[in-house]
NULO-216497 format. One record per residue (C-alpha): z negated, y, x negated; residue in three letters. Coordinates in pm, 1 decimal. Layout:
residues N
<c3=Z, c2=Y, c1=X, r=ALA>
...
This chain:
residues 114
<c3=10504.9, c2=3773.8, c1=-21780.7, r=UNK>
<c3=10393.7, c2=4001.1, c1=-22122.6, r=UNK>
<c3=10689.1, c2=4229.5, c1=-22234.0, r=UNK>
<c3=10675.3, c2=4404.0, c1=-22559.8, r=UNK>
<c3=10554.4, c2=4791.3, c1=-22593.4, r=UNK>
<c3=10888.4, c2=5026.2, c1=-22617.8, r=UNK>
<c3=10964.0, c2=5192.6, c1=-22922.6, r=UNK>
<c3=10833.2, c2=5477.2, c1=-22875.4, r=UNK>
<c3=10523.5, c2=5409.7, c1=-22799.0, r=UNK>
<c3=10435.3, c2=5247.7, c1=-23152.7, r=UNK>
<c3=10481.1, c2=5568.8, c1=-23406.2, r=UNK>
<c3=10714.2, c2=5697.0, c1=-23571.5, r=UNK>
<c3=10803.5, c2=5690.7, c1=-23990.2, r=UNK>
<c3=10888.0, c2=6040.5, c1=-23980.8, r=UNK>
<c3=10789.1, c2=6395.7, c1=-23804.9, r=UNK>
<c3=10985.0, c2=6748.0, c1=-23755.6, r=UNK>
<c3=10966.6, c2=7109.3, c1=-23692.0, r=UNK>
<c3=11210.9, c2=7324.2, c1=-23564.9, r=UNK>
<c3=11173.2, c2=7611.4, c1=-23807.0, r=UNK>
<c3=11434.1, c2=7904.9, c1=-23657.3, r=UNK>
<c3=11619.6, c2=7852.5, c1=-23368.6, r=UNK>
<c3=11982.5, c2=8049.4, c1=-23425.3, r=UNK>
<c3=12108.0, c2=8010.7, c1=-23092.0, r=UNK>
<c3=11806.5, c2=8155.7, c1=-22876.9, r=UNK>
<c3=11661.6, c2=8355.1, c1=-23181.8, r=UNK>
<c3=11873.8, c2=8728.4, c1=-23113.0, r=UNK>
<c3=11898.9, c2=8722.0, c1=-22715.2, r=UNK>
<c3=11555.4, c2=8540.2, c1=-22588.4, r=UNK>
<c3=11354.6, c2=8420.5, c1=-22918.0, r=UNK>
<c3=11069.6, c2=8356.7, c1=-22651.9, r=UNK>
<c3=11269.1, c2=8083.3, c1=-22534.9, r=UNK>
<c3=11324.8, c2=7903.8, c1=-22825.6, r=UNK>
<c3=11282.5, c2=7535.4, c1=-22964.5, r=UNK>
<c3=11101.5, c2=7730.3, c1=-23328.5, r=UNK>
<c3=10769.5, c2=7556.5, c1=-23335.9, r=UNK>
<c3=10856.9, c2=7233.0, c1=-23203.3, r=UNK>
<c3=10787.4, c2=6888.7, c1=-23319.6, r=UNK>
<c3=10863.9, c2=6563.6, c1=-23308.6, r=UNK>
<c3=10983.4, c2=6264.6, c1=-23200.5, r=UNK>
<c3=10676.3, c2=6187.1, c1=-22903.7, r=UNK>
<c3=10546.5, c2=5962.5, c1=-23130.7, r=UNK>
<c3=10527.8, c2=6114.0, c1=-23464.5, r=UNK>
<c3=10173.5, c2=6019.0, c1=-23596.8, r=UNK>
<c3=9886.7, c2=6291.7, c1=-23651.5, r=UNK>
<c3=9873.2, c2=6258.1, c1=-24055.8, r=UNK>
<c3=10238.6, c2=6340.6, c1=-24069.1, r=UNK>
<c3=10241.1, c2=6625.4, c1=-23820.5, r=UNK>
<c3=9922.2, c2=6748.2, c1=-24037.3, r=UNK>
<c3=10103.1, c2=6799.2, c1=-24320.3, r=UNK>
<c3=10425.9, c2=6942.6, c1=-24155.0, r=UNK>
<c3=10200.1, c2=7192.8, c1=-24026.4, r=UNK>
<c3=10072.6, c2=7285.2, c1=-24360.1, r=UNK>
<c3=10379.0, c2=7389.2, c1=-24468.3, r=UNK>
<c3=10476.1, c2=7044.4, c1=-24585.4, r=UNK>
<c3=10878.9, c2=6892.4, c1=-24584.5, r=UNK>
<c3=11206.2, c2=6835.8, c1=-24694.7, r=UNK>
<c3=11406.5, c2=7128.7, c1=-24524.2, r=UNK>
<c3=11684.9, c2=7038.4, c1=-24265.9, r=UNK>
<c3=11938.5, c2=7266.8, c1=-24093.7, r=UNK>
<c3=12161.5, c2=7163.1, c1=-23747.3, r=UNK>
<c3=12507.9, c2=7226.2, c1=-23745.4, r=UNK>
<c3=12800.3, c2=7201.0, c1=-23467.5, r=UNK>
<c3=13174.3, c2=7041.7, c1=-23531.6, r=UNK>
<c3=13229.9, c2=7416.9, c1=-23548.9, r=UNK>
<c3=12947.0, c2=7408.3, c1=-23881.0, r=UNK>
<c3=12766.3, c2=7660.6, c1=-23668.4, r=UNK>
<c3=12358.3, c2=7623.0, c1=-23777.2, r=UNK>
<c3=12193.0, c2=7665.8, c1=-23471.3, r=UNK>
<c3=11851.0, c2=7537.6, c1=-23591.3, r=UNK>
<c3=11658.5, c2=7533.1, c1=-23915.8, r=UNK>
<c3=11329.1, c2=7296.8, c1=-23989.0, r=UNK>
<c3=11114.1, c2=7050.1, c1=-24193.6, r=UNK>
<c3=11061.5, c2=6637.0, c1=-24198.8, r=UNK>
<c3=10790.1, c2=6445.2, c1=-24373.7, r=UNK>
<c3=10847.6, c2=6077.5, c1=-24402.6, r=UNK>
<c3=10597.2, c2=5847.6, c1=-24393.1, r=UNK>
<c3=10736.1, c2=5684.8, c1=-24711.8, r=UNK>
<c3=10966.4, c2=5986.2, c1=-24891.8, r=UNK>
<c3=11091.0, c2=5716.3, c1=-25158.2, r=UNK>
<c3=11242.0, c2=5481.7, c1=-24833.1, r=UNK>
<c3=11357.5, c2=5692.5, c1=-24578.8, r=UNK>
<c3=11573.2, c2=5482.5, c1=-24316.8, r=UNK>
<c3=11870.4, c2=5631.2, c1=-24188.3, r=UNK>
<c3=11711.5, c2=5670.8, c1=-23842.0, r=UNK>
<c3=11455.8, c2=5878.3, c1=-23958.2, r=UNK>
<c3=11667.9, c2=6069.4, c1=-24171.8, r=UNK>
<c3=11908.2, c2=6201.2, c1=-23837.3, r=UNK>
<c3=11587.2, c2=6162.6, c1=-23636.5, r=UNK>
<c3=11606.3, c2=6539.8, c1=-23573.8, r=UNK>
<c3=11990.4, c2=6544.0, c1=-23454.1, r=UNK>
<c3=11953.4, c2=6246.5, c1=-23283.3, r=UNK>
<c3=11584.2, c2=6304.0, c1=-23139.8, r=UNK>
<c3=11648.6, c2=6723.8, c1=-23027.9, r=UNK>
<c3=11939.4, c2=6949.6, c1=-23114.8, r=UNK>
<c3=12249.9, c2=6615.9, c1=-23022.8, r=UNK>
<c3=12109.2, c2=6596.9, c1=-22709.1, r=UNK>
<c3=11995.6, c2=6880.0, c1=-22610.0, r=UNK>
<c3=12218.6, c2=7127.7, c1=-22749.7, r=UNK>
<c3=12542.7, c2=6855.9, c1=-22858.1, r=UNK>
<c3=12500.5, c2=6949.5, c1=-23223.7, r=UNK>
<c3=12691.5, c2=6699.3, c1=-23449.4, r=UNK>
<c3=12558.1, c2=6709.1, c1=-23758.4, r=UNK>
<c3=12197.4, c2=6754.7, c1=-24052.7, r=UNK>
<c3=12228.3, c2=6840.4, c1=-24309.2, r=UNK>
<c3=11939.2, c2=6825.4, c1=-24633.4, r=UNK>
<c3=11845.1, c2=7077.3, c1=-24898.1, r=UNK>
<c3=11922.5, c2=6925.5, c1=-25232.5, r=UNK>
<c3=11907.7, c2=7060.4, c1=-25567.5, r=UNK>
<c3=12033.0, c2=7384.4, c1=-25405.1, r=UNK>
<c3=12315.6, c2=7275.9, c1=-25184.0, r=UNK>
<c3=12312.3, c2=7155.9, c1=-24824.1, r=UNK>
<c3=12430.4, c2=6814.0, c1=-24815.2, r=UNK>
<c3=12554.2, c2=6649.4, c1=-24517.8, r=UNK>
<c3=12411.9, c2=6289.7, c1=-24440.9, r=UNK>
């Protein structure tokens, strides 16, 4: 019997990086998530762009509005971004890890909630 490949073995259409971990920054910076990249199936070419300063800035907050993380994301096709890709850092990492509930992107100098 043949089984389809699990979804996380196919390349993702995005890659993200946490640049600042506000939860750990002051108290335990060495234990924080700054520098973390994902998802685990992120394509090498998108990680390369992140490693060279590319990407769209996002921030992740909890339901009280406290900012947990600041990071960047790159998309395989910036003109056709799926909901899964745009919510990727929240769904892949910050939601399950810390209970974060909101992701915002910088647009025309303002934070915009998806």
